[in-house]
C-alpha positions as CSV (number, residue, x, y, z in Angstrom):
1,M,-31.5,-24.9,36.0
2,A,-30.6,-21.3,36.7
3,A,-29.3,-20.5,40.2
4,V,-31.6,-18.6,42.6
5,H,-30.1,-15.3,43.6
6,T,-31.5,-14.8,47.1
7,P,-30.7,-11.7,49.2
8,E,-28.3,-13.9,51.1
9,V,-26.4,-14.8,47.9
10,E,-26.3,-11.2,46.8
11,A,-24.9,-10.2,50.2
12,E,-22.3,-12.9,50.1
13,A,-21.3,-11.9,46.6
14,R,-20.9,-8.2,47.6
15,A,-18.7,-9.3,50.5
16,L,-16.5,-11.3,48.1
17,V,-16.2,-8.2,45.9
18,A,-15.2,-6.1,48.9
19,R,-12.4,-8.6,49.5
20,F,-11.2,-8.1,45.9
21,A,-11.4,-4.4,46.2
22,E,-8.9,-4.5,49.0
23,R,-6.5,-6.3,46.6
24,L,-6.9,-3.8,43.8
25,D,-3.2,-2.8,43.4
26,E,-2.1,-6.4,43.7
27,L,-4.6,-7.6,41.1
28,A,-3.7,-4.8,38.7
29,D,0.0,-5.8,38.9
30,L,-0.8,-9.4,38.4
31,M,-3.2,-8.8,35.5
32,A,-0.7,-6.5,33.7
33,A,2.0,-9.2,34.0
34,H,-0.3,-11.9,32.7
35,I,-1.3,-9.8,29.6
36,L,2.3,-8.9,28.8
37,A,3.4,-12.5,29.2
38,E,0.8,-13.8,26.8
39,S,0.6,-10.9,24.2
40,A,3.7,-10.2,22.1
41,V,1.9,-7.4,20.3
42,L,1.1,-5.5,23.5
43,R,4.6,-6.0,24.8
44,S,5.9,-4.2,21.7
45,L,3.3,-1.4,21.9
46,V,2.4,-0.6,25.5
47,A,4.6,0.3,28.5
48,E,4.0,-1.8,31.6
49,P,3.2,1.2,33.9
50,E,0.6,2.5,31.5
51,L,-1.0,-1.0,31.1
52,R,-1.0,-1.4,34.9
53,V,-3.0,1.9,35.3
54,T,-5.5,0.7,32.6
55,C,-5.9,-2.7,34.4
56,A,-6.6,-1.0,37.7
57,Q,-9.2,1.2,36.1
58,N,-10.9,-1.7,34.5
59,I,-10.8,-3.9,37.6
60,N,-12.3,-1.1,39.6
61,Q,-15.1,-0.7,37.1
62,L,-15.8,-4.4,37.1
63,L,-15.9,-4.4,40.9
64,T,-18.4,-1.5,40.8
65,V,-20.7,-3.5,38.5
66,L,-20.3,-6.7,40.6
67,G,-21.2,-4.7,43.7
68,G,-24.5,-3.8,42.1
69,R,-23.8,-0.2,41.1
70,P,-23.8,1.2,37.5
71,P,-20.3,1.8,36.0
72,A,-19.1,5.3,36.0
73,G,-17.2,7.2,33.3
74,S,-16.6,6.2,29.6
75,A,-13.9,3.5,29.9
76,P,-14.9,1.4,26.9
77,V,-15.1,4.5,24.6
78,D,-11.8,5.8,26.0
79,T,-10.1,2.5,25.6
80,G,-11.2,2.1,22.0
81,R,-10.0,5.6,21.1
82,A,-6.7,5.0,22.9
83,G,-6.2,1.8,21.0
84,V,-6.4,3.6,17.7
85,R,-4.2,6.4,19.0
86,D,-1.5,4.0,20.2
87,G,-1.7,1.8,17.1
88,V,-2.9,-1.2,18.9
89,P,-4.8,-3.7,16.7
90,M,-8.3,-4.4,17.8
91,S,-7.6,-8.1,17.9
92,A,-4.8,-7.4,20.4
93,L,-7.2,-5.4,22.6
94,F,-9.7,-8.3,22.6
95,D,-6.9,-10.7,23.5
96,A,-5.9,-8.4,26.4
97,Y,-9.4,-8.3,27.8
98,Q,-9.9,-12.0,27.4
99,I,-6.6,-12.7,29.2
100,G,-7.5,-10.2,31.9
101,A,-11.1,-11.7,32.4
102,T,-9.7,-15.2,32.5
103,F,-7.2,-14.2,35.2
104,L,-9.9,-12.5,37.3
105,W,-12.2,-15.5,37.0
106,E,-9.4,-17.8,38.2
107,E,-8.7,-15.6,41.1
108,L,-12.4,-15.4,42.0
109,A,-12.8,-19.2,41.8
110,E,-9.7,-19.8,43.9
111,A,-10.8,-17.3,46.5
112,G,-14.3,-18.8,46.7
113,A,-12.9,-22.3,47.1
114,R,-10.3,-21.3,49.6
115,D,-12.6,-19.2,51.8
116,G,-15.6,-21.4,51.6
117,W,-17.9,-19.1,49.6
118,S,-21.1,-20.7,48.3
119,A,-21.2,-21.9,44.7
120,A,-24.3,-19.7,44.1
121,A,-22.3,-16.5,45.0
122,V,-19.4,-17.4,42.8
123,I,-21.7,-18.3,39.9
124,L,-23.5,-15.0,40.4
125,L,-20.3,-13.0,40.2
126,A,-19.1,-15.0,37.2
127,T,-22.3,-14.3,35.3
128,K,-22.1,-10.6,36.0
129,S,-18.4,-10.6,35.1
130,W,-18.8,-12.2,31.7
131,R,-21.9,-10.1,30.9
132,H,-19.9,-7.0,31.8
133,L,-17.0,-8.2,29.6
134,H,-19.3,-8.6,26.6
135,E,-20.9,-5.2,27.1
136,F,-17.5,-3.6,27.6
137,T,-15.8,-5.1,24.5
138,T,-18.8,-4.4,22.4
139,A,-18.8,-0.7,23.3
140,M,-15.0,-0.6,23.0
141,S,-15.0,-2.1,19.5
142,E,-17.7,0.3,18.3
143,S,-15.6,3.2,19.7
144,Y,-12.4,1.8,18.0
145,R,-14.1,1.5,14.6
146,A,-15.7,5.0,14.9
147,E,-12.3,6.5,15.9
148,L,-10.5,4.6,13.1
149,E,-13.0,5.7,10.5
150,T,-12.8,9.3,11.6
151,R,-9.0,9.3,11.5
152,V,-9.0,7.6,8.1
153,R,-11.4,10.2,6.7
154,K,-9.2,13.0,8.0
155,Q,-6.1,11.4,6.5
156,V,-7.8,10.9,3.2
157,R,-8.9,14.5,3.1
158,R,-5.5,15.8,4.2
159,R,-3.7,13.6,1.6
160,S,-6.1,14.7,-1.1
161,A,-5.6,18.3,-0.3
162,L,-1.9,18.0,-0.2
163,V,-1.8,16.2,-3.6
164,Q,-4.1,18.9,-5.1
165,A,-1.8,21.7,-3.7
166,L,1.2,19.9,-5.1
167,L,-0.3,19.4,-8.6
168,E,-1.4,23.1,-8.7
169,G,1.9,24.4,-7.5
170,N,0.5,26.0,-4.3
171,L,3.1,24.9,-1.9
172,A,6.1,26.9,-0.7
173,D,9.4,25.1,0.0
174,P,8.9,24.2,3.7
175,E,5.3,23.0,2.9
176,L,6.6,21.2,-0.1
177,W,9.0,19.0,1.9
178,E,6.4,18.4,4.6
179,A,3.9,17.3,1.9
180,A,6.5,15.0,0.3
181,D,7.0,13.3,3.7
182,L,3.3,12.8,4.3
183,L,2.8,11.6,0.7
184,R,5.8,9.3,1.0
185,L,7.7,10.9,-1.8
186,P,11.4,11.7,-1.8
187,H,12.5,15.3,-1.7
188,Q,14.6,14.8,-4.9
189,G,13.6,13.5,-8.3
190,P,13.4,12.2,-10.8
191,Y,9.6,12.4,-10.9
192,V,7.0,12.0,-13.6
193,V,3.3,13.1,-13.8
194,I,0.6,10.7,-15.2
195,A,-2.8,12.0,-16.3
196,A,-5.6,9.6,-17.2
197,R,-9.0,10.3,-18.6
198,V,-11.8,8.8,-16.5
199,A,-14.7,6.9,-18.1
200,A,-17.3,8.4,-15.8
201,I,-17.5,11.1,-13.2
202,A,-15.2,10.5,-10.2
203,E,-14.6,6.9,-11.4
204,S,-10.9,5.8,-11.1
205,A,-9.2,5.5,-14.5
206,L,-6.4,3.4,-13.2
207,P,-7.9,1.6,-10.1
208,S,-4.9,-0.6,-9.2
209,I,-2.1,1.8,-10.3
210,E,-0.6,2.5,-6.9
211,Q,-0.2,-1.2,-6.1
212,T,1.2,-1.8,-9.6
213,L,3.8,1.0,-9.2
214,D,4.7,-0.1,-5.7
215,A,5.6,-3.5,-7.1
216,L,8.0,-1.7,-9.4
217,G,9.6,0.2,-6.5
218,I,7.8,3.4,-7.7
219,G,6.1,5.5,-5.0
220,S,3.2,7.7,-6.1
221,A,0.4,10.0,-4.9
222,W,-2.9,10.5,-6.8
223,Q,-5.7,12.9,-7.1
224,L,-9.1,12.0,-8.6
225,T,-11.3,14.7,-10.1
226,H,-14.6,14.6,-12.1
227,D,-12.8,13.9,-15.4
228,L,-9.1,13.1,-14.7
229,E,-7.0,11.0,-12.4
230,V,-3.6,12.6,-12.0
231,G,-0.6,11.2,-10.1
232,V,3.0,12.1,-9.2
233,A,5.4,9.2,-9.3
234,S,8.9,9.0,-8.0
235,L,11.4,6.9,-10.1
236,P,14.6,6.3,-8.2
237,R,15.9,4.2,-11.1
238,P,14.5,6.0,-14.2
239,G,16.8,4.0,-16.6
240,D,14.6,0.9,-16.3
241,Q,11.6,2.1,-14.3
242,F,10.3,4.7,-16.8
243,D,9.9,2.2,-19.7
244,R,8.4,-0.4,-17.4
245,L,5.9,2.2,-16.1
246,I,4.9,3.0,-19.6
247,E,4.5,-0.7,-20.4
248,K,2.2,-1.2,-17.4
249,L,0.1,1.8,-18.4
250,D,-0.1,0.6,-22.0
251,A,-1.0,-3.0,-20.9
252,D,-3.9,-1.7,-18.8
253,G,-5.5,-0.4,-22.0
254,A,-8.6,0.9,-20.3
255,S,-8.0,4.6,-20.5
256,R,-6.3,7.4,-22.4
257,V,-3.1,8.4,-20.6
258,G,-0.7,11.3,-20.9
259,V,2.8,11.2,-19.3
260,S,5.1,14.2,-18.6
261,P,8.8,14.1,-19.2
262,L,11.0,13.3,-16.2
263,Y,11.8,16.2,-13.9
264,E,14.0,16.7,-10.9
265,D,12.4,19.5,-8.7
266,L,9.2,18.7,-6.9
267,A,8.3,22.4,-7.2
268,A,8.0,21.9,-11.0
269,T,5.1,19.5,-10.6
270,S,2.5,21.9,-11.8
271,Q,4.4,22.5,-15.0
272,A,4.7,18.7,-15.5
273,V,1.0,18.4,-15.0
274,R,0.4,20.8,-17.9
275,L,2.7,18.7,-20.1
276,A,1.0,15.5,-19.1
277,Q,-2.4,17.0,-19.9
278,I,-1.1,18.1,-23.4
279,A,0.2,14.6,-23.9
280,L,-3.2,13.2,-22.8
281,R,-5.0,15.4,-25.4
282,G,-2.8,13.7,-28.0
283,A,-3.8,10.3,-26.8
284,A,-6.8,9.9,-29.1
285,D,-7.6,6.3,-28.9
286,Q,-8.9,4.4,-25.8
287,G,-6.0,2.7,-24.1
288,R,-3.4,4.8,-25.8
289,V,-0.5,6.2,-23.8
290,V,1.4,9.3,-25.0
291,V,4.6,10.5,-23.4
292,F,5.3,14.2,-24.0
293,G,8.3,14.4,-26.3
294,R,8.1,10.8,-27.6
295,D,5.1,11.4,-29.9
296,P,5.7,14.9,-31.2
297,L,2.9,14.9,-33.8
298,S,0.1,14.0,-31.4
299,V,1.5,16.4,-28.8
300,A,1.8,19.2,-31.3
301,A,-1.7,18.5,-32.5
302,A,-3.0,18.9,-29.0
303,S,-0.9,21.8,-27.8
304,A,-2.9,24.6,-29.4
305,P,-6.4,23.3,-30.2
306,D,-8.0,26.3,-31.8
307,V,-5.0,26.9,-34.2
308,M,-4.6,23.3,-34.9
309,R,-8.3,22.8,-35.8
310,R,-8.0,25.7,-38.3
311,L,-4.9,24.1,-39.8
312,A,-6.6,20.7,-40.1
313,R,-9.6,22.3,-41.9
314,A,-7.3,24.0,-44.3
315,I,-5.3,20.8,-45.1
316,L,-8.3,18.5,-45.3
317,G,-10.8,21.0,-46.8
318,G,-10.8,19.1,-50.1
319,L,-12.8,16.3,-48.3
320,D,-15.7,18.6,-47.5
321,S,-17.8,17.7,-50.5
322,M,-17.5,13.9,-50.0
323,P,-20.2,11.8,-48.2
324,A,-19.4,11.3,-44.6
325,E,-18.8,7.5,-45.0
326,D,-16.2,8.2,-47.8
327,R,-14.4,10.7,-45.6
328,V,-14.2,8.1,-42.8
329,L,-12.9,5.5,-45.2
330,L,-10.1,7.7,-46.6
331,L,-9.0,9.0,-43.2
332,D,-9.2,5.6,-41.5
333,T,-7.1,4.1,-44.4
334,F,-4.5,6.9,-44.1
335,G,-4.3,6.4,-40.3
336,A,-3.7,2.6,-40.8
337,W,-1.1,3.5,-43.4
338,L,0.7,5.7,-40.9
339,D,0.5,3.0,-38.2
340,S,2.0,0.5,-40.8
341,S,5.0,2.8,-41.5
342,G,3.8,3.5,-45.0
343,S,3.6,-0.2,-46.0
344,T,0.6,-0.7,-48.4
345,E,0.7,-4.5,-47.8
346,E,0.7,-4.1,-44.0
347,T,-2.1,-1.6,-44.2
348,A,-4.2,-4.0,-46.3
349,R,-3.6,-6.7,-43.7
350,R,-4.8,-4.4,-40.9
351,L,-7.9,-3.4,-42.8
352,H,-8.6,-6.8,-44.3
353,V,-8.7,-5.5,-47.9
354,H,-6.6,-6.0,-51.0
355,P,-3.5,-3.8,-51.4
356,N,-4.9,-2.3,-54.6
357,T,-7.9,-1.1,-52.5
358,V,-5.5,0.7,-50.2
359,R,-3.6,2.3,-53.1
360,Y,-6.9,3.4,-54.7
361,R,-8.1,5.1,-51.4
362,L,-4.7,6.8,-50.8
363,R,-4.8,8.2,-54.4
364,R,-8.2,9.6,-53.8
365,L,-6.9,11.2,-50.6
366,E,-4.0,12.8,-52.6
367,E,-6.4,14.1,-55.2
368,R,-8.8,15.6,-52.7
369,T,-6.2,17.2,-50.5
370,G,-3.7,18.1,-53.2
371,R,-0.9,16.6,-51.2
372,L,1.4,13.7,-52.3
373,L,2.3,10.8,-50.1
374,S,5.6,10.6,-51.9
375,D,6.6,14.0,-50.5
376,P,7.8,13.8,-46.9
377,R,6.9,17.4,-46.1
378,Q,3.3,16.9,-47.4
379,V,3.0,13.6,-45.5
380,A,4.0,15.5,-42.4
381,E,1.2,18.1,-43.0
382,L,-1.4,15.4,-43.6
383,S,-0.1,13.5,-40.5
384,L,-0.5,16.6,-38.3
385,A,-4.0,17.3,-39.6
386,F,-4.9,13.7,-39.0
387,E,-3.6,13.8,-35.4
388,V,-5.7,16.9,-34.8
389,V,-8.8,15.2,-36.1
390,R,-8.1,11.9,-34.2
391,G,-7.4,13.8,-31.0
392,R,-11.0,15.1,-30.9
393,E,-12.8,11.8,-31.2
394,P,-12.3,8.0,-31.6
395,R,-10.9,7.1,-34.9
396,S,-14.2,5.8,-36.3
397,A,-15.6,9.3,-36.2
398,V,-12.5,11.4,-37.2
399,A,-13.8,12.3,-40.7
400,E,-17.1,13.6,-39.3
401,T,-15.6,15.9,-36.7
402,Y,-12.5,17.6,-38.3
403,S,-14.6,20.5,-39.6
404,G,-16.6,21.1,-36.4
């Protein structure tokens, strides 16, 4: 059954509050000491004088509420914001207020018992105290979350702007080093740029790449645009880290990826971006990773698109009069032959056909293009033309697009 709060009980409660107000400084000192004794987190983050001031403010606000007056100021909001500013976890703030509230309740109960205050007055004050604590911590947590979200959004925007400026080469030396610090990149290389084609607008091509590279000891910073995801990665041990990075990208297999050569000066990032994008254009197939300089044919095919398309049309022009499905068949067979290092038997296994079928198709390709697969120079020409065609579309459609 709820206690009846008569005017006499209210008056008695206000008198007890007045007694507590006279002990404000003492209570603030004791509360701060209790909190620091029980919270290792706050001991490492908050100085005792600062905590004591906060305790005094909060006790004063509680006494105002217990005295029947509305609280003044914006203490819960200010406390939440200060917690974010000082790097105090929300859980530690809640612990602090729980410790402080328990301390005050024990002091209140002890004073009531010692001085002979009625149980009704003590219960009234306890009810108001816990209600105030609930309202205070609710408002504080909302303020904390709002401030944290605001700061995170600002940091994300700033980081994104810095990465974009770095990739575009728009930072002078002092800004460059500041950006490196904020992006957690060293001031000295080697670095590498990674460019990946996204599957849909603003959808990450390599969603877990930062964590993957972190596990390899490779720091990185990334920028996502409508069609590309581009990152700068720092490789302190390039001898083993570069190959492992390529292995991880290749194992992902979900996107086409181009990788720049290693470079030492962070100011050269924009040039490395261009090389990574050229390598990306040479990554024709989904899941293919091309490193600039390691796959010269595909990179050469992608480096001057207009010229290379004209060259491909000239080399493969003899296929124009063939039905589309026959062109696809000959070019797919040639591509498999290249991937099989010129082995007819291996090509047949890849395509699930008889070796004689492979030989027949390759002879037709020779007849139509006028180029012999026994001549290394002519194989190189056909290979370059094939890379140009493959770089524009997935392999299943290469024969239909080379003349577009």
